[in-house]
N, C-alpha and C positions, 0 to 999 in steps of 0.2 A: 806559536801554534796556529795552524790554519783554522778557518771558520768551521769546516766540516769536523775536524778533530775536536773542536770545542763543543760541538753538538753531541758527538759521541761520548765525550768525557762527562757531559751533563747527565746523559742517560746511564753511564756506568756508575756514577757517584750516587745516584738516587736510590731510594728504597722503591719497592714495587708501587706503593701509593704515590710517592713523589713523581715517579715516571708516568703513572697513569694521569696525574694532574698535568704534568708537563706536556704530554702528548695530546690530551684533550684541549689544552690551551693552544698548542701549536696547530692542531687540525682545524680549530675554529679560525685562526688567522690564515691558514693556508687556503681554506675555503673562500674567505673574503678576498684574498689575493687573486684567486682564479676567477671569482665573480667579476672583479674589476678588470682583469686582463681580457676576459671574454666580452664583457659589456662594452668596454672602451676600445675593443679590437686592437689591443696592444700586442702587435706581432713582434716588434723589435724593442730592445732596450739597450741603450749605450750609456755607460757611466760606471762609477765604481760600485763595488759591492755594498759599501756604506750608503751610497745614494739610493741604491735599490731598496735596502732595508728601510731607509727613511721614507721613501715614496710609498711603500706598501705597509708600513707600520710593523716591521719585523726587527727583532734584536739581531745583532751581528751573527750570533751562533745559529739563529733561525734562518738566516740567509743561507748558511752552509747546508742546513737541512733541506730548504726549498730547492736550491740549485741541484742537490743530490737527487731529489725527486723528479725534477723536470729535465735533467741532463740528457737522458736518452731521447727526449722529444725536441732537442735543439738541433738546428742545422749543423752547428759546430759545437760539440760538447765542451764544457768548461773543465779544465784540469783541477779536480778537487784538492789535490795536494798543494796547489799553488794559490788557493783561494784565501786571500786576506782582505781586510776592510778596504784597502786602497787598490785592490786588483781591478783593472779595467775590464768590464764586461761588455761584450758585444753579442747580445742574445738575439737569435731569430728562431721563433717557435714554428715547428712543423705541426699544424693542427691535427692532421690525421694520426700522426704518431702519438701526439699528446692524448688523444681520445683512446687509442689502443692501449697506451701505457696505464691510463686510469683503469681500463678494464682489467689489465694484467694485475694491477695492484689491488683489485677488487674494491676500489674506492668509489662505491656507489654514491656517496655524498658529493663526489666531484663529477662523475660522468653523467649524473642525473640532473645537474644544474640546468635551470631553464635558459640560462644564457647561451647554451649550446644551440638553441633554436635559430640563432642568427647565422650559424655556420652550416648546420646540417638539418635536413628534414628528419622527421621520425623514421621514415623509410630508409634514408641514408645511414642513420645511426644503427638501425637494425642490420643493414648490410655490413657495416664496419664490424659490428659485434659478431655476425656470422663469420666473416673473414678471420677475425681474431680467434674465435673458438676453433675454427677449422685448422688454423696454424698451430694451435696448441695440441692437436690430436696426433697420436703416433700413427704413422702410415707405413705399412710393410709392402715391400715390392716382391712379388712372387716371380721367380725366374722359371720359365718353362724349359723343358729338356732341350729343345731346339733353338732357344734364344741364345744370343751371344753371351758369353760368360762375363759376369760383372767384374772379373779380375783384370780385364783388358787384354787378354791374350789373343783375342780374335777368333778363338775356337768356339764351337758350340759348347754350351754348358755341360751336356752329357759326355763330351769328350775331354773335359778339362776338370774343373772343380766338382762336377757332379758325379765323378767316378766314385764307386764305393769300394 
């Protein structure tokens, strides 16, 4: 069973209280891992998943949870279904994506870490936050009668899909 499945099984097997305790413990560890990564400017990591866990004080199943959380912020995502203790990791973090993904997860305990100061000024973080929020908004495009039809026919909208 891969490390990510082990994490999910832990969550499935626990009671509500056990899951709350597990998640509280994990989020504390996760915060410390991010503090270390940001403070020490660890942009890349090469080694096994087991070595990653040992370096950052994570249990093997917690490595599965951590990689799942950071995966979309990596230059090359890790295949979670293949993640075993002896899996070789070659991680390269894309900082801007990491910050945006923390915003997406609403993980204020992570995106508000003071260690981000070494990467982005307060103004830059506000700009990234604005970009992120704008990207999450729905945008409708109104087609005018004389605009080209969005179906790609090359006709004006009024003579194509705009006919009633």
